[in-house]
N, C-alpha and C positions, 0 to 999 in steps of 0.2 A: 504493500500500500504506500509505503514511503516513496518508493521509486515512482509509482504512478502519480503521486502528488508533485514530485519534481518535474515529471513529464508535463502535467497540466500547467505548472508554473512556466515552463519553457515555451509552451504553446499558447500561453494566455493571449498574446497579441492576435493570433489567428482566430482564436475562439471569439474574442471581442469583435473582430471584423465580421464574423459569421452572424453573431447576434445583432449587430447594427444593421447588417444587410437584410436580415429577416424583418426587423422593425421598419426599415425603410419600405420594404415591399408591402408590409401590412398597412402602412400609412397611405401608400399609393392606391391600394385596393379600396381603402375607406374613402379616400378623396373622390375616386371615380365611381363610388357606389357599386363596385363589382361584387360578384358572388364570393363569399368567404369560403364556400365549399371548394372552389377551384384552388384558392390559396392554401387551404388545409391539405388538399391532395398533393400539391407541389411541395409543401413544407414536409410532409411525411416522406416523400421520395427523397428529398434532400437530406433529411435526418438519417435515413437508412444508408444513403451514399456516404454521408459524413462519418457514421459509425464504422463502416467498412474501411474507409480511408484512415481513420484514427487508429483502428486496431492494427492495420498493416504498418502504419507509421510507428505505433508504440512497440510493435515487435522488433522493428529495426533499431529503435531507441534502446530497447532492452538488450539486444544482442551486442550493440556497440558498447553499452555500459559494462556488460559482462567481460568483454574483451579488454577494455581498459582496466578493469579491476584485476584481471589476470596479469595484465602487463605490468601493473604496479609491483607485483610480487615475483614476476618472472620476466627478466629482460630478454629472454630468448623467444618470446612469443612472435609468431609470424605476423607481419603487418600487411597481409595480402587482402583477402576479400572481406573480412569482418569489419574492417575499419574504412572500407571504401565508401565514398560519398559521391554521388553523381554531380552534385553542385560544384561550382567553381571554387568556393571557399573550402568545401570539403576536400577537394583535390589538393588545394594549397596546403591545408593542414596535414594531409597524408604525406605529401612530399617532405614537409618539415620533419615529421616523425621518422620517415625513412632515412633522411639525411642525418638526423640525430642518432639513429640506431647504427648507421654505417660508421659514424665517428666513434661511437662507443665500442663497436666491434674492433675497429682499427686500434683504438687505445688499449683494449684488452690484449690484442695480439702483440702490440708493441711492448706492453708491460710484461707479458709472459716471456717474450724474447730476451728482454733485459734481465729478468729473473734467472733464465737459463744461463745467460752469459755470466751473471754474478755467481751462480752455483759452480759453473765450470772453472771460473777464475779462483774461487776460494778453495775448491777441491785441489787444484794445482798448487795453490799457495800453501795449503796445509802439508802436502807431500814435501814441498821444498823446506818448510819450516821445521819439519821433523828431522831433517838431516843434521843441522847443527845441534839440535837437542840430543840426538842419539850420540853425536860425536862428543859432546860434553859429558854425557853419562859414562862413556868409555874412558875419557880422560880422568874423571873423578875416581874411577876404579884403579887407575894406575898409581903406584906408590910415589913415583917421581912426577908430581903434578907440574905441568908446563903452563906457566902463566901466559906466555905468548900465544899458545894454542887456545887457551880459554878466551883470551881477548879476541882472537880471530873469530871464534864461533859466536861470541857475543856481538861482534861487528856484523856478522852475517844475519843474525837475528834482528839487529837494528835496521839493516837494509830491508829485510822482508817486511818489517813493520812500516817503514817509510813507503814501501811499494804499495801495500794494501791501503794505507791512508791516502796516498796519491790517487789510487784507482777510485776510491770512494769520492774524493773531491772532484775528480773529472766528471763523474756522473751526477754531481750535485747541481741543483738549480741556481745556486749562488756561487760566485767565484770570488776568490780572495787575491786577485792579481793586483800587484802594485808595480807599475812600470816606472822606471827611472833610468838615468844613465849610469852604467856600471863599467868598471875596469875588467875586461874579460880575463886578463892574466891573473887577477886576484881570485876570481871564481875558480879558475883552473887549479891554482895552488891550493885553494881550500879543499877541492876534491882530492887532490893528490895527498894532502896531509892525512886525510881520513883513511887512506889505504896504505899508508907508509909501512905498517906492520906486514901487510901482505907482500909488498915489494921486497922487503927484507927476507921474509920467510922463504919466498920462491927464488931469491937471488935474481930478480928481474931488473934489468937496467932501464932507466928512463931517459928519453931524449925529449926535452921540452924546449921548443923554440918560442920565445915570447912574441906575442902578436902586436902588443902596443895598441890594441884596438879599444875604443870606448863604444859600448853598444847600449841600445835602449831595450830593456827587457825586465822581466820579473826575477828578482834574485833567487828566491826560494825554489821556483819551478825550474829555472835554468840550471841551478846547482844540482837539483835532483836528476835532470837529464844527463848532465856531465858525469855524475857519479854512476849512473846506470851504464853509460858507455865505458867508463873506466873499469867498472866491476866486471863487465863482460870481457873486456880486454885481458884483465888479470886471470879470469876464469879459463880462458881458452889459449893463454900463452904458456908454453912449457917453461920449466925451470931454466934459469940462466938465459932467458930470452930477452927481447928488447921491445919496449912499447914507446912509440914516437907520438908526440902531440905537436901538431903544427897546422898552419893555414897556408 
């Protein structure tokens, strides 16, 4: 009954038009002294036709309402026939709903892809982080504890932590870039100092030709990139090898 009340309220304008039309016809019949029997007969036919039209219209109203109620609880409802409206406004609303659903589906797919990428990255990161942890456990079991080896493994753990933080910041909606003029050689030296223990441990020589360049960049992110390059260089350079830094 509540739905029927809403329906009558939505159709009140057309009901009023019908009532006013009937009253106008009745007044015309009175003014011209026409037989009311003919008016009554026509009125009864219009009432039957009106009831049939209203029942059909109410059925469509009810079906559309049920579809929208289902849509509120389930975003995967099809927007095909049940919401179709032959009117121009109805078609416009339907197009808006379809466009919104397409945007929603695209957003869901994009979010799922990002989540899969995140899971893959963290799975790989956990496997990498386990290596220095396992190495430190073995070192702790050794009676002759090597401080340099412990420092090396801690350095690697620190690197992996920086990597995961940088990965999360890259996918953040907010950036913390701070661009300013920087001495490139100072940033390179900063990266080299961090890996000095690794250079000594593997007896790797370093050839660094100063650039003398001043660049416009973000210090934190550029140092992170330089450290990643230097870390990979150390990782894949054999002992007693040579790493060259130049432009």
